[in-house]
N, C-alpha and C positions, 0 to 999 in steps of 0.2 A: 293626855294621850300622847304627848310627845315623848314621854319617858318610856312608854311601852315599846315603841319601835326601837329605841336605843337598847332596851333590855334584850329584845329579840335579836338584835344585831350582835350583842355581846355574848349571847348564849352559844352560838355555833363555835366560836374559837375555843371556849372552855370545853365543849364536848369533843372537839378534835384533840385538844391537849389531853383530856381524860382518856380518849381512845388510844393515843400514843403511849401513855403511861401504862394502861392495862395491857397493851400488846407487848411492851417491854417487860413487864412483870411475867407474863405468860412465857415469853421467850426465855427469860432467865430461869424459870422453873423447868422448862423443857430441857434446856442445856444442862442444868444441874442433874436432872434425872438421867440423861444420857451419860453424863460424866460418871455418875454413880454406877450405872450398869457396866460401863467399860472398866471401871476400877475393880468391881467385883469379879468380872470375867477374867481380868488379868490376874487377880489374886488366886482364883481357882486354877488357872493355867499354871501359875507358879507352884501352887501346892501339888498339882498333878506331876509336874516336872520334878519336884522335890521327892515325891514318892518313888519315881522312876530312878532317881539318883541313889536313894537308899536301897533300892532293890533292882539293880541293873538287869538281872535276869528276867524280871517281870516285864520289861519293855520288849523283850524278844518274843516274836510270835511263833509259837510252836505249831508246826504243821503236821505233827504226828508224834509217835513216841520217840524218845531220844535214842541216838545211836552211840555206841561206845566204840572207841578206837584205841586199842591197847598199843603202847609203844614197846619196843624191845627193852628188856631189862638193862639198866645202866649200872656199871661199876665205876665209881668216881673216887679219886683221892680227895680227902677233905683237907681243909686249911689248918689243921691242928699243928702245933709245934712238933717238929720232927717228921711230919708227913707220913706217919705210919698208919693212920686211921683211914678206912675206906667205907663208903656207903654203897650198898646194892639196893637200887630203887626200881620198882616196877610202877609205871604210870599208865593210867587209862584216861583218855580225854572223853568227856561227855559232850556230844555234839547235838545240834538242833535236830537233825534228821539225816537220812541216808544221803541226800544230795550234798549236805555239808561235808560228809566224809571225803568225797572226791576233791572238794576244794582244799581241805586240810592236808590231804595226802600230797598235794603238789608242793607244800611247804614243809613237809616233815623233816628234811635235812636241816633247814634253818631252825625250826622249833627244837629239834633234838640238840643241836649245837648250843642254842641259848640255854636249854635246861641243864646241860652238862656244865656250862660256865656258872650258872646260878648255884648248883649244888656244890661245885668245887670251891666256892667262896665261903661256905658254911663250915662250922666246926662241929665235932661230934657232940659237944655239949649243947649246941643250938638244936641239933636234929633229934636229940634224945628227949627234948621237951615237947609237949603237945603244941605250945604256942609257936615253937620253931617250925614244926611240921605245917601248921596252919599258915604261917607267913610264907613258907616255901611254896605251898599250894597256890596262894594268891600271887606270888611272884611268877610262878610258872604260868598261871592263867594270863597274867599281863604279857609275858613273853610270847605265849602261843597266840595272843590276840594281835600282836604287832603287825604281822603280814596282812591283816584284815582291817587296818586302820587304828589299832590300839584301843585301849580302854580310856574313856574320858577321864581326865585328871580330876574333874569336879566330883566324879563318882568315887574316886579314891579318897577325896576329902571327906565325903559323907561317911566313908567306911573307917575313918581314923580311929574311932572308938574301939575298933576291932583289931588295931595294930597295923593298918596299912601305912605306906610311906606318907610322911607328912608333906603336904603341899603348902605353898605360900598362902597365908590367910587372906591376903587382899586380892588374890587371883579371882577374876570374874569371867575368865575366858570360857566359852562353851563351844563344843563341837556339835555338829549335827549327829543324831543317833546313827550309829554304824551297825550294820547287820553282822553280828559276831557269831560265827559258826561254833566256836568253842564256848561251852556254857560253864563247865566245871572241870576241875582236875581231881582225879581220884587216885589214891595210892593202892596198888594191888599187892605190893610187897615193900617192906622198908626194913633193911638190915644195916646196922652200923657196927663195924668190927674194928 
């Protein structure tokens, strides 16, 4: 009978030890589950951000039909050798809404000046190709967005397959999304002489 009380006394420490082990295992499982949930949510957020970078216009909230703001036609000397070639370009900016038109009108002299400088750097050969016109439209969009915080450079990186300016591949800098009133650049006329 002396052995039974000794066994009874030995049993409680084993059950406490077993309880600690069970609690530790449960805690590890719970932490692993939480870690998995956080990881999955982070991946989903990164994927959603990636979609926005591929489609920067999609992150803009449309509050109504777009508004169009035509700029005065521009006649620009091109950078061809001899300086004899000119381009007459009509540009219309597609804006988010009517309220955005007032914001953009405040910066029209700056935007127009930037557009003239961009076009004057092109050659007639560049502007006669569809790729040259598309690149010019992207560059004008970037120029028209500068007064409102500019276009995120990571967005341009995502657009590289379409001919956008190459950014450094190791660049991981991100800016907060900026409300861009200018959505697209449309050409209403395009004459190269």
